[in-house]
Backbone as a ProteinNet text record, in pm:
[ID]
protein_1_A
[PRIMARY]
MTTLTIRLPDDTAERLKSLAKSRGISTNKLVEEMSARALAAWDTENHFRAMAATGDVKQALAILDRLDADDQRAH
[TERTIARY]
972.3	953.9	900.5	804.1	767	851.4	882.1	950.9	821.8	813	714	778.5	705.1	794.5	655.7	704.2	639.7	664.5	579.5	612	607.6	734.9	711.8	766.2	726.8	803.6	952.7	1028.7	1190.4	1229.3	1122.6	1220.8	1155.3	1054.5	1033.6	1097.6	1110.9	1260.7	1372.9	1426.4	1525.1	1573.3	1443	1392.3	1450.2	1338.6	1386.3	1523.8	1603.6	1718.9	1808.1	1829	1853.1	1809.7	1744.1	1661.2	1718.1	1716.2	1784.2	1927.3	1994	2163.9	2172.9	2118.4	2123.5	2120.1	2038.7	1972	2061.3	2138.1	2272.7	2180.8	2099.4	2025.2	1982.3	1925.7	1912.4	1777	1732.5	1608.3	1483.1	1507.5	1429.1	1418.7	1515.4	1496.7	1392.2	1448.9	1371.3	1216.4	1197.9	1023.2	942.7	1039.3	979	978.7	1023.3	1043	916.4	912.5	780.2	636.3	655.3	571.6	488	603.1	575.2	486.8	553.9	506.6	308.7	282.2	155.6	82.4	137	35.4	-18.9	125.4	87	-21.7	-25.2	-114	-239.1	-238.8	-393.5	-439.9	-366.1	-397.5	-461.9	-400.6	-460.8	-560.7	-586.7	-699.8	-838.2	-807.8	-916.6	-915.7	-803.8	-856.1	-938.8	-919.7	-973.9	-1141.7	-1152.1	-1294.9	-1383.3	-1315.4	-1352.2	-1421.9	-1309.7	-1380.4	-1457.7	-1469.1	-1565.1	-1693.5	-1715	-1839.9	-1894.2	-1828.9	-1853.7	-1897.2	-1861.9	-1905.4	-1835.2	-1713	-1622.6	-1573.1	-1620.2	-1533	-1455.1	-1465.4	-1333.5	-1251.9	-1251.6	-1132.9	-1074.2	-1117.9	-1022.1	-985.1	-1054.6	-1020.4	-866.1	-889.3	-771.6	-652.2	-661.5	-570.3	-491.7	-569.2	-509.8	-444.5	-490.7	-416.2	-268.3	-235.6	-129.3	-48.7	-122.7	-51.5	21.1	-72.1	-52.8	107.5	93.2	156.4	314.9	293.4	450.6	494	408.4	436.7	526.2	470.7	519.1	658.2	697.9	829	911.7	864.4	964.9	1018.5	932.7	980.5	1054.3
-2775.8	-2773.4	-2638	-2647	-2482.3	-2402.4	-2301.4	-2164.6	-2116.4	-2135.7	-2067.4	-2012.3	-1847.4	-1752.7	-1788.8	-1813.1	-1786.5	-1678.7	-1632.7	-1568.7	-1567	-1591	-1652	-1536.4	-1555.4	-1472	-1501.8	-1408.7	-1403.5	-1516.2	-1518.2	-1638.8	-1803	-1826.9	-1913.3	-1924.9	-1859.4	-1849	-1931.7	-1838.6	-1878.8	-2026.2	-2064.3	-2188.6	-2331.1	-2281.6	-2378.3	-2372	-2267.5	-2269.6	-2364.3	-2351.1	-2434.3	-2539	-2603.7	-2728	-2784.7	-2730.1	-2800.8	-2806.4	-2728.3	-2697.7	-2873.1	-2862.6	-2969.4	-3108.7	-3113	-3234.7	-3237.9	-3155.7	-3174.9	-3128.9	-3049.4	-3066	-2888.9	-2870.2	-2724.5	-2697.5	-2545.3	-2501.1	-2550.4	-2574.4	-2579.2	-2745.8	-2827.4	-2982.4	-3020.6	-2918.6	-2943.6	-2908.9	-2839.5	-2770.3	-2852.3	-2952.7	-3019.6	-3144.6	-3208.2	-3314	-3326.2	-3215.5	-3160.7	-3142.8	-3094.7	-3090.7	-3243.2	-3275.4	-3466.2	-3491.3	-3524.6	-3592.4	-3500.7	-3394.6	-3331.8	-3342.3	-3358.8	-3423.6	-3589.3	-3672.8	-3769.6	-3786.5	-3738.6	-3749.8	-3678.5	-3581.5	-3535.3	-3700.2	-3733.2	-3832.3	-3953.5	-3976.8	-4099	-4067.9	-3950.8	-3906.3	-3923.4	-3862.6	-3882.3	-3996.5	-4112.8	-4244.2	-4292.2	-4266.3	-4319.4	-4251.6	-4131.7	-4063.7	-4142.7	-4172	-4241.4	-4373.2	-4456.2	-4576.7	-4566.3	-4491.9	-4465.4	-4468.6	-4376.2	-4349.2	-4471.5	-4569.8	-4686.5	-4786.1	-4740	-4818.7	-4954.1	-4989.8	-5115.4	-5104.2	-5131.7	-5081.7	-5251.6	-5380	-5461.8	-5421.6	-5318.9	-5305.9	-5222.8	-5115.9	-5027.8	-5060.1	-5136.1	-5220.8	-5266.9	-5336.4	-5445.2	-5341.3	-5263.6	-5166.1	-5078.1	-5050.3	-5008.8	-5120.5	-5232.6	-5326.6	-5381.7	-5338.2	-5363.1	-5214.5	-5152.2	-4993.4	-5004	-5078.4	-5069.7	-5182.5	-5284.5	-5390.1	-5341.3	-5268	-5184	-5099.4	-5044	-4913.4	-4991.8	-5101	-5214.6	-5262.3	-5255.7	-5322.2	-5192.3	-5095	-5003	-4938.7	-4988.6	-4953.4	-5061.3
1999.8	2123.9	2199.5	2332.1	2320.5	2392	2408.4	2487.9	2572.8	2701.8	2805.2	2897.3	2908.8	2981.4	3155.2	3253.5	3370.1	3461.2	3536.5	3661.6	3764.4	3888.5	3987.1	4126.9	4180.2	4300.7	4313.5	4336.4	4334.1	4434.7	4533.8	4648.7	4558.8	4553.4	4494	4363.6	4258.5	4133	4212.7	4322	4387.7	4465.6	4506.3	4578.5	4467.6	4356	4260.9	4175.6	4154.2	4101.5	4218.8	4340.4	4456	4446.7	4399.2	4434.8	4311.3	4187.6	4080.9	4070.7	4135.1	4121.2	4255.1	4360.4	4401.7	4377.3	4300	4247.3	4126.8	4053.1	3930.6	3793.9	3843.3	3697.5	3658.8	3541.4	3494.9	3553.2	3586.8	3661.6	3553.1	3382.1	3266.4	3314.5	3335.3	3353.1	3456.1	3590.8	3701.2	3695.1	3595.4	3609.2	3494.4	3407.8	3335.6	3375.5	3443.5	3523.8	3669.6	3703.1	3786.5	3708.1	3596	3472.1	3455.3	3432.1	3433.2	3499.1	3636.5	3749	3750.2	3746.2	3785.1	3649.8	3517.4	3450.5	3479.6	3454.4	3501	3629	3742	3849.9	3800.1	3708.8	3655	3590.9	3481.9	3400.9	3473.5	3603.3	3714.8	3709.6	3783.3	3839.6	3742.3	3630	3506.8	3443	3470.1	3423.2	3540.5	3682.1	3790.1	3765.3	3738.5	3750.1	3631.8	3525.2	3390.3	3432.7	3510.4	3541.4	3605.5	3703.3	3842.6	3767.9	3632.7	3552.3	3523	3486.3	3386.4	3553	3643.1	3736.9	3772.1	3719.6	3733.5	3823.1	3978.8	4089.8	4061.9	4055.2	4069.7	4017.9	3857.5	3813.9	3844.9	3906.5	3984.3	4129.3	4186	4316.5	4269.5	4181.7	4119.4	4084.5	4014.3	3968.4	4123.4	4198.6	4315	4402.4	4393	4461.4	4413.1	4272.6	4230	4255.4	4260.1	4287.6	4434	4527.6	4656.5	4666.8	4591.4	4588.2	4577.2	4408.9	4375.6	4460.9	4575.5	4663.2	4767.2	4810.4	4924.4	4868.6	4724.7	4702.8	4684	4675.7	4661.6	4800.5	4899.5	5052.4	5111.8
[MASK]
+++++++++++++++++++++++++++++++++++++++++++++++++++++++++++++++++++++++++++

């Protein structure tokens, strides 16, 4: 595991600490979870860009339909 030091404005750091506390987790865990979500979104975007480059529109639309269906079930 890597230790990473980041610089944040004091107010941002305090807000992150408050958010983590409200969720009952450490600030470290909060940043880890947020990073995982950001990377998942980035991976998804890159996947769609790669699929778009192949011109497989039917497959891309099928995936979007599945995502929409999952989203509808979640609400």
